[in-house]
C-alpha positions, 0 to 999 in steps of 0.5 A: 470806716471804724476799722480804718480809723482805729488802724490809723490811730494805732499806727500814729500811737506806735510811731509817736511812742517809738520815735519820741521815747525810743521805746521800740522794744516796748511798743509791741504791746500796742500791736497786741492790743490792736490784734485783740481788738480786731479779733473782737470785731471779727468775732462780733461780725460773725455772730 
């Protein structure tokens, strides 16, 4: 459930920043942070 909430929050932040600021080229950074977070969670689950 936590992963779902984080995913939805990430999508909302991405859309908010992209649509209201027009920074489509910069918002890829959000997905990089999201990727690192998911990798961290997967790593923790396997320990």
